[in-house]
GUZA-920178 format. One record per residue (C-alpha): residue number from 1; residue in three letters; x, y, z. Coordinates in nm, 2 decimals. Each point is the difference from the previous one (the first is absolute). Layout:
<vexbas>
<NUM, 'ala', <X, Y, Z>>
...
</vexbas>
This chain:
<vexbas>
<1, 'unk', <0.00, 0.00, 0.00>>
<2, 'unk', <0.29, 0.24, 0.08>>
<3, 'unk', <0.15, -0.07, -0.34>>
<4, 'unk', <-0.33, 0.06, -0.18>>
<5, 'unk', <-0.05, 0.33, 0.19>>
<6, 'unk', <0.36, 0.10, -0.07>>
<7, 'unk', <-0.03, -0.08, -0.37>>
<8, 'unk', <-0.32, 0.22, -0.02>>
<9, 'unk', <0.17, 0.28, 0.18>>
<10, 'unk', <0.30, -0.01, -0.24>>
<11, 'unk', <-0.23, -0.01, -0.30>>
<12, 'unk', <-0.20, 0.30, 0.13>>
<13, 'unk', <0.32, 0.20, 0.05>>
<14, 'unk', <0.13, -0.09, -0.34>>
<15, 'unk', <-0.32, 0.13, -0.16>>
<16, 'unk', <0.03, 0.31, 0.21>>
<17, 'unk', <0.35, 0.07, -0.11>>
<18, 'unk', <-0.09, -0.07, -0.36>>
<19, 'unk', <-0.29, 0.25, 0.03>>
<20, 'unk', <0.23, 0.27, 0.13>>
<21, 'unk', <0.25, -0.07, -0.28>>
<22, 'unk', <-0.28, 0.03, -0.27>>
<23, 'unk', <-0.14, 0.32, 0.16>>
<24, 'unk', <-0.34, -0.15, 0.09>>
<25, 'unk', <-0.01, 0.22, 0.31>>
<26, 'unk', <-0.04, 0.30, -0.24>>
<27, 'unk', <-0.31, -0.14, -0.16>>
<28, 'unk', <-0.32, 0.20, 0.05>>
<29, 'unk', <-0.19, -0.30, 0.14>>
<30, 'unk', <0.26, -0.05, 0.27>>
<31, 'unk', <0.03, 0.37, 0.09>>
<32, 'unk', <-0.38, 0.03, 0.03>>
<33, 'unk', <-0.01, -0.30, 0.23>>
<34, 'unk', <0.27, 0.14, 0.22>>
<35, 'unk', <-0.18, 0.34, 0.02>>
<36, 'unk', <-0.33, -0.17, 0.08>>
<37, 'unk', <0.15, -0.21, 0.28>>
<38, 'unk', <0.20, 0.29, 0.14>>
<39, 'unk', <-0.31, 0.22, 0.03>>
<40, 'unk', <-0.20, -0.28, 0.15>>
<41, 'unk', <0.27, -0.07, 0.26>>
<42, 'unk', <0.04, 0.37, 0.09>>
<43, 'unk', <-0.38, 0.03, 0.04>>
<44, 'unk', <-0.01, -0.31, 0.22>>
<45, 'unk', <0.27, 0.12, 0.23>>
<46, 'unk', <-0.16, 0.35, 0.02>>
<47, 'unk', <-0.34, -0.15, 0.08>>
<48, 'unk', <0.14, -0.23, 0.27>>
<49, 'unk', <0.16, 0.31, 0.17>>
<50, 'unk', <-0.32, 0.19, -0.06>>
<51, 'unk', <-0.23, -0.26, 0.16>>
<52, 'unk', <0.23, -0.06, 0.30>>
<53, 'unk', <-0.05, -0.29, 0.23>>
<54, 'unk', <-0.35, -0.13, 0.00>>
<55, 'unk', <-0.10, -0.19, 0.32>>
<56, 'unk', <-0.31, -0.17, 0.12>>
<57, 'unk', <-0.09, -0.02, 0.37>>
<58, 'unk', <-0.15, -0.30, 0.18>>
<59, 'unk', <-0.31, 0.21, 0.07>>
<60, 'unk', <-0.05, 0.07, -0.37>>
<61, 'unk', <0.04, -0.36, -0.08>>
<62, 'unk', <-0.26, -0.11, 0.26>>
<63, 'unk', <-0.25, 0.27, -0.11>>
<64, 'unk', <0.04, -0.10, -0.36>>
<65, 'unk', <-0.04, -0.37, 0.08>>
<66, 'unk', <-0.32, 0.06, 0.20>>
<67, 'unk', <-0.15, 0.20, -0.28>>
<68, 'unk', <0.10, -0.25, -0.27>>
<69, 'unk', <-0.07, -0.34, 0.13>>
<70, 'unk', <-0.29, -0.19, 0.17>>
<71, 'unk', <-0.03, 0.11, 0.37>>
<72, 'unk', <0.16, -0.25, 0.24>>
<73, 'unk', <0.26, -0.12, -0.24>>
<74, 'unk', <0.34, -0.05, 0.16>>
<75, 'unk', <0.28, 0.23, -0.10>>
<76, 'unk', <0.28, -0.25, -0.06>>
<77, 'unk', <0.37, 0.11, -0.06>>
<78, 'unk', <-0.04, -0.08, -0.37>>
<79, 'unk', <-0.32, 0.21, -0.03>>
<80, 'unk', <0.17, 0.28, 0.19>>
<81, 'unk', <0.29, 0.00, -0.25>>
<82, 'unk', <-0.23, -0.01, -0.30>>
<83, 'unk', <-0.22, 0.28, 0.12>>
<84, 'unk', <0.30, 0.21, 0.09>>
<85, 'unk', <0.13, -0.04, -0.35>>
<86, 'unk', <-0.34, 0.10, -0.15>>
<87, 'unk', <-0.01, 0.31, 0.22>>
<88, 'unk', <0.35, 0.10, -0.08>>
<89, 'unk', <-0.07, -0.03, -0.37>>
<90, 'unk', <-0.31, 0.22, 0.03>>
<91, 'unk', <0.20, 0.26, 0.20>>
<92, 'unk', <0.27, 0.00, -0.27>>
<93, 'unk', <-0.25, 0.05, -0.28>>
<94, 'unk', <-0.17, 0.28, 0.19>>
<95, 'unk', <0.32, 0.17, 0.08>>
<96, 'unk', <0.12, -0.04, -0.36>>
<97, 'unk', <-0.32, 0.16, -0.13>>
<98, 'unk', <0.04, 0.29, 0.24>>
<99, 'unk', <0.37, 0.05, -0.09>>
<100, 'unk', <-0.06, -0.02, -0.37>>
<101, 'unk', <-0.24, 0.29, 0.02>>
<102, 'unk', <0.28, 0.21, 0.15>>
<103, 'unk', <0.27, -0.12, -0.25>>
<104, 'unk', <-0.09, 0.24, -0.28>>
<105, 'unk', <-0.01, 0.31, 0.22>>
<106, 'unk', <0.24, 0.24, -0.16>>
<107, 'unk', <0.04, -0.23, -0.31>>
<108, 'unk', <-0.14, 0.11, -0.33>>
<109, 'unk', <-0.17, -0.28, -0.18>>
<110, 'unk', <-0.15, 0.01, -0.35>>
<111, 'unk', <-0.18, -0.28, -0.18>>
<112, 'unk', <-0.06, -0.01, -0.38>>
<113, 'unk', <-0.31, -0.21, 0.00>>
<114, 'unk', <-0.04, 0.01, -0.38>>
<115, 'unk', <0.32, -0.20, -0.02>>
<116, 'unk', <-0.16, -0.29, 0.19>>
<117, 'unk', <-0.28, -0.07, -0.26>>
<118, 'unk', <0.01, -0.36, -0.12>>
<119, 'unk', <-0.09, 0.10, -0.36>>
<120, 'unk', <0.34, 0.17, -0.05>>
<121, 'unk', <0.22, -0.28, 0.14>>
<122, 'unk', <0.13, -0.12, -0.34>>
<123, 'unk', <0.10, 0.35, -0.11>>
<124, 'unk', <0.14, 0.12, 0.33>>
<125, 'unk', <0.38, 0.04, 0.02>>
<126, 'unk', <0.19, -0.11, 0.30>>
<127, 'unk', <0.12, 0.35, 0.08>>
<128, 'unk', <-0.35, 0.14, 0.02>>
<129, 'unk', <-0.05, 0.15, 0.35>>
<130, 'unk', <-0.29, -0.13, 0.20>>
<131, 'unk', <0.07, 0.19, 0.32>>
<132, 'unk', <0.25, 0.23, 0.18>>
<133, 'unk', <0.08, -0.02, 0.37>>
<134, 'unk', <0.24, 0.23, 0.17>>
<135, 'unk', <0.15, 0.11, -0.32>>
<136, 'unk', <0.06, -0.36, -0.11>>
<137, 'unk', <-0.17, -0.13, -0.32>>
<138, 'unk', <-0.18, -0.34, 0.00>>
<139, 'unk', <-0.01, -0.14, -0.36>>
<140, 'unk', <-0.23, -0.25, -0.17>>
<141, 'unk', <0.30, -0.22, -0.07>>
<142, 'unk', <0.09, -0.02, 0.37>>
<143, 'unk', <-0.36, -0.08, 0.12>>
<144, 'unk', <-0.15, -0.19, -0.30>>
<145, 'unk', <0.01, -0.34, 0.17>>
<146, 'unk', <-0.16, 0.14, 0.32>>
<147, 'unk', <-0.27, 0.20, -0.17>>
<148, 'unk', <-0.10, -0.26, -0.26>>
<149, 'unk', <0.00, -0.27, 0.27>>
<150, 'unk', <-0.23, 0.21, 0.22>>
<151, 'unk', <-0.25, 0.05, -0.28>>
<152, 'unk', <0.00, -0.37, -0.09>>
<153, 'unk', <-0.05, -0.10, 0.36>>
<154, 'unk', <-0.29, 0.25, 0.04>>
<155, 'unk', <-0.19, -0.12, -0.30>>
<156, 'unk', <0.06, -0.36, 0.10>>
<157, 'unk', <-0.17, 0.06, 0.33>>
<158, 'unk', <-0.27, 0.22, -0.15>>
<159, 'unk', <-0.06, 0.01, -0.38>>
<160, 'unk', <-0.16, 0.34, 0.03>>
<161, 'unk', <0.29, 0.15, 0.19>>
<162, 'unk', <0.17, 0.31, -0.15>>
<163, 'unk', <0.35, -0.08, -0.11>>
<164, 'unk', <0.11, 0.37, 0.04>>
<165, 'unk', <-0.12, 0.01, 0.36>>
<166, 'unk', <0.20, -0.32, 0.09>>
<167, 'unk', <0.31, 0.15, -0.17>>
<168, 'unk', <-0.04, 0.32, 0.18>>
<169, 'unk', <-0.02, -0.18, 0.34>>
<170, 'unk', <0.32, -0.19, -0.09>>
<171, 'unk', <0.17, 0.32, -0.11>>
<172, 'unk', <-0.09, 0.16, 0.33>>
<173, 'unk', <0.18, -0.28, 0.19>>
<174, 'unk', <0.30, 0.04, -0.23>>
<175, 'unk', <0.01, 0.37, 0.07>>
<176, 'unk', <0.00, -0.07, 0.38>>
<177, 'unk', <0.29, -0.23, -0.05>>
<178, 'unk', <0.19, 0.26, -0.20>>
<179, 'unk', <-0.06, 0.27, 0.27>>
<180, 'unk', <0.11, -0.23, 0.28>>
<181, 'unk', <0.31, -0.10, -0.20>>
<182, 'unk', <0.08, 0.37, -0.05>>
<183, 'unk', <-0.04, 0.07, 0.37>>
<184, 'unk', <0.20, -0.31, 0.09>>
<185, 'unk', <0.29, 0.12, -0.22>>
<186, 'unk', <-0.02, 0.35, 0.16>>
<187, 'unk', <0.01, -0.16, 0.34>>
<188, 'unk', <0.32, -0.19, -0.08>>
<189, 'unk', <-0.15, -0.35, 0.00>>
<190, 'unk', <0.22, -0.09, -0.30>>
<191, 'unk', <0.28, -0.06, 0.25>>
<192, 'unk', <-0.21, -0.25, 0.20>>
<193, 'unk', <0.20, -0.34, 0.01>>
<194, 'unk', <-0.32, -0.20, -0.06>>
<195, 'unk', <-0.08, 0.21, -0.31>>
<196, 'unk', <0.36, -0.03, -0.14>>
<197, 'unk', <0.01, -0.38, 0.06>>
<198, 'unk', <-0.34, -0.06, -0.16>>
<199, 'unk', <0.08, 0.22, -0.30>>
<200, 'unk', <0.33, -0.17, -0.06>>
<201, 'unk', <-0.16, -0.34, 0.01>>
<202, 'unk', <-0.28, 0.10, -0.23>>
<203, 'unk', <0.24, 0.17, -0.25>>
<204, 'unk', <0.19, -0.33, -0.04>>
<205, 'unk', <-0.29, -0.24, 0.00>>
<206, 'unk', <-0.20, 0.21, -0.25>>
<207, 'unk', <0.29, 0.03, -0.23>>
<208, 'unk', <0.05, -0.38, 0.01>>
<209, 'unk', <-0.36, -0.06, -0.08>>
<210, 'unk', <-0.02, 0.24, -0.29>>
<211, 'unk', <0.32, -0.13, -0.16>>
<212, 'unk', <-0.10, -0.36, 0.05>>
<213, 'unk', <-0.33, 0.07, -0.18>>
<214, 'unk', <0.19, 0.17, -0.28>>
<215, 'unk', <0.24, -0.29, -0.04>>
<216, 'unk', <-0.29, -0.25, 0.00>>
<217, 'unk', <-0.17, 0.20, -0.28>>
<218, 'unk', <0.32, 0.00, -0.21>>
<219, 'unk', <0.04, -0.38, 0.06>>
<220, 'unk', <-0.34, -0.10, -0.12>>
<221, 'unk', <0.04, -0.34, -0.17>>
<222, 'unk', <-0.14, -0.09, -0.34>>
<223, 'unk', <-0.27, -0.27, -0.06>>
<224, 'unk', <0.27, -0.24, -0.12>>
<225, 'unk', <0.21, 0.05, 0.31>>
<226, 'unk', <-0.31, -0.05, 0.22>>
<227, 'unk', <-0.08, -0.32, -0.18>>
<228, 'unk', <0.35, -0.13, 0.03>>
<229, 'unk', <0.02, 0.08, 0.37>>
<230, 'unk', <-0.33, -0.18, 0.06>>
<231, 'unk', <0.11, -0.31, -0.19>>
<232, 'unk', <0.33, -0.01, 0.20>>
<233, 'unk', <-0.16, 0.06, 0.34>>
<234, 'unk', <-0.34, -0.18, -0.06>>
<235, 'unk', <0.05, -0.20, 0.32>>
<236, 'unk', <0.00, 0.33, 0.20>>
<237, 'unk', <-0.33, 0.12, -0.15>>
<238, 'unk', <-0.20, -0.32, -0.01>>
<239, 'unk', <-0.10, -0.27, 0.25>>
<240, 'unk', <0.04, -0.36, -0.12>>
<241, 'unk', <-0.32, -0.20, -0.01>>
<242, 'unk', <-0.04, -0.24, 0.28>>
<243, 'unk', <-0.28, -0.24, 0.10>>
<244, 'unk', <-0.09, -0.19, 0.31>>
<245, 'unk', <-0.03, -0.37, -0.09>>
<246, 'unk', <-0.09, -0.28, 0.24>>
<247, 'unk', <0.08, -0.36, -0.09>>
<248, 'unk', <-0.07, -0.34, 0.13>>
<249, 'unk', <0.25, -0.25, -0.13>>
<250, 'unk', <-0.11, -0.37, -0.04>>
<251, 'unk', <0.15, -0.32, -0.13>>
<252, 'unk', <-0.28, -0.11, -0.23>>
<253, 'unk', <-0.26, 0.16, -0.23>>
<254, 'unk', <-0.28, -0.19, 0.18>>
<255, 'unk', <0.10, 0.16, 0.34>>
<256, 'unk', <0.03, 0.34, -0.17>>
<257, 'unk', <-0.35, -0.03, -0.15>>
<258, 'unk', <-0.15, -0.10, 0.33>>
<259, 'unk', <0.16, 0.29, 0.19>>
<260, 'unk', <-0.10, 0.24, -0.28>>
<261, 'unk', <-0.36, -0.11, 0.03>>
<262, 'unk', <-0.01, 0.03, 0.38>>
<263, 'unk', <0.15, 0.35, -0.02>>
<264, 'unk', <-0.25, 0.11, -0.27>>
<265, 'unk', <-0.30, -0.13, 0.21>>
<266, 'unk', <0.12, 0.18, 0.31>>
<267, 'unk', <0.08, -0.31, 0.20>>
<268, 'unk', <0.35, 0.14, 0.05>>
<269, 'unk', <0.21, 0.30, -0.11>>
<270, 'unk', <0.34, 0.02, -0.16>>
<271, 'unk', <0.18, 0.04, 0.32>>
<272, 'unk', <-0.17, -0.30, 0.16>>
<273, 'unk', <0.08, -0.21, -0.31>>
<274, 'unk', <0.36, 0.10, 0.01>>
<275, 'unk', <0.03, -0.06, 0.37>>
<276, 'unk', <-0.17, -0.34, 0.00>>
<277, 'unk', <0.08, -0.15, -0.34>>
<278, 'unk', <0.29, 0.17, -0.18>>
<279, 'unk', <0.33, -0.20, -0.04>>
<280, 'unk', <0.21, 0.31, 0.04>>
<281, 'unk', <0.21, -0.04, 0.32>>
<282, 'unk', <-0.09, 0.35, 0.13>>
<283, 'unk', <-0.37, -0.02, -0.09>>
<284, 'unk', <-0.10, 0.09, 0.36>>
<285, 'unk', <0.18, 0.33, -0.04>>
<286, 'unk', <-0.04, 0.08, -0.37>>
<287, 'unk', <-0.18, -0.14, -0.30>>
<288, 'unk', <0.24, 0.13, -0.27>>
<289, 'unk', <0.34, -0.16, 0.07>>
<290, 'unk', <0.07, -0.26, -0.27>>
<291, 'unk', <0.38, -0.03, 0.00>>
<292, 'unk', <0.15, -0.34, 0.01>>
<293, 'unk', <-0.24, -0.19, -0.22>>
<294, 'unk', <0.16, -0.17, -0.31>>
<295, 'unk', <-0.32, -0.16, -0.13>>
<296, 'unk', <-0.34, 0.11, -0.12>>
<297, 'unk', <-0.24, 0.11, 0.26>>
<298, 'unk', <-0.37, 0.08, -0.02>>
<299, 'unk', <-0.11, 0.35, 0.12>>
<300, 'unk', <-0.32, 0.15, 0.12>>
<301, 'unk', <0.07, 0.36, -0.08>>
<302, 'unk', <-0.20, 0.30, 0.13>>
<303, 'unk', <0.02, 0.34, -0.15>>
<304, 'unk', <-0.25, 0.27, 0.07>>
<305, 'unk', <-0.24, -0.25, 0.15>>
<306, 'unk', <0.01, -0.23, -0.31>>
<307, 'unk', <0.12, -0.36, 0.05>>
<308, 'unk', <0.16, -0.18, -0.29>>
<309, 'unk', <0.19, -0.32, -0.04>>
<310, 'unk', <0.34, -0.02, -0.17>>
<311, 'unk', <0.32, -0.21, -0.01>>
<312, 'unk', <0.34, 0.13, 0.12>>
<313, 'unk', <0.32, -0.16, -0.12>>
<314, 'unk', <0.28, 0.15, 0.21>>
<315, 'unk', <0.27, -0.16, -0.21>>
</vexbas>
């Protein structure tokens, strides 16, 4: 396992070094991903500091429990923990909503709603500005995935939903993120060790993933190569056919015919026939071992509940 993990680590680092050598880190896709991640991280750190420590008292948990469950129900340690978690989440959401209302104070925000209309998506250039927040432009190219996804999700939930309204709501969240990122940068959160470590990790992993995908696209095999690979590795893609066969081995055809009749009439089953009448030495353990016979033997053979008679010559 260590060797496998080490091999994967070496491969990932080789891809990373090759990506740097080929300048993949200068590609627009990578630069945009880094900007998006950086803004999200800054906003998250700023929001954590803004919300502060959110605690829930024992009295709040007990009150919440009494109001939420059937009277007389015992407040177990697990129930206390679960209710405390629910209360804390509610407090965080409430405090988040309160703080977000204060975020934009002193920040000039402009939204160009006409640039959110679905009908113009095909003709809209990536550099079209959909909003401005604190002097920073937010373009269609930066937010296309978020806004289009919000519209699709809204119409999936409700076919009559307005796409532009869903996009506007998603854009408002993006604006809040941008504003928090700006304030985090102004507060010096860029020097936070957690921020620096996560950013460095993301830079490397994202570059590896992008370059790996590019290499895979360039190495797309032809139909002939796929067919040759399948033919050479057929055993890896297919499961050999196998069947469960029960046999009762007997010395004469007369004995075999008699056992066959008794099995077909339900007087006995294949296992009982093998155990009581088979001449195989291990008949009490198995009904399929035939090794060691150098003469013809008569078989009662069962396959998929059908019983047939045949002759086996092990020579």
